[in-house]
Phi, psi and omega in degrees: 000123182292147179281136179277142177260124180271155182303326180287347179268353179287137182260122175244028184265028177290156183301324181295318182289327179289325175293321176299319178298316178297318180295318177292327176292320177298317179296321177296322176296317176295323176297317178297316178297316178297320178297313180297314182291324174298317177296320180295319179292326174298316177300313181298317181293319179296317184287319183285306177044067183295124176051036178065034183288325185256334177206143177207202182293333181280344180133201182262134176267086189299317184299317178290318184290312182289337176298327176298309181294319180295320182293322178290322178296317180295319182295321184273318188251326186296315182293311177296336180284348174287338180296310181294327178295315180293318178297316177300318179295317180296315179294325177297313181295322181291321181289335182290338182293000000 
C-alpha cells in the first residue's frame, strides 16, 4: 500500500521557488512604495492646486488629478513589477523541459 503524502510534508524549498518568492516579495514592496508615493503626490497636488488645475468652482477634475497618482505608481511600481512576471515566465519555460 503506497504511503500517502500529507500537504505539510510536501517540500517547496527548491531554489527556484525560493527565488520566485523573493522576487514576488520585492515586487510587492515596490507596489506598496508606489501606492504610498502616489497617495503622497495626490495630496501634494490637491494641496498645491496650481491655477485650479485639479479643482475649482466647477468641481474636481478627476482625470488630471488621478493621473498624477497613477503616473507615480507606474513609475515606482509598474516597471519593477515586470521583473517577477518575466522571471516567472522564464522559470516556467525552464521547468517544462
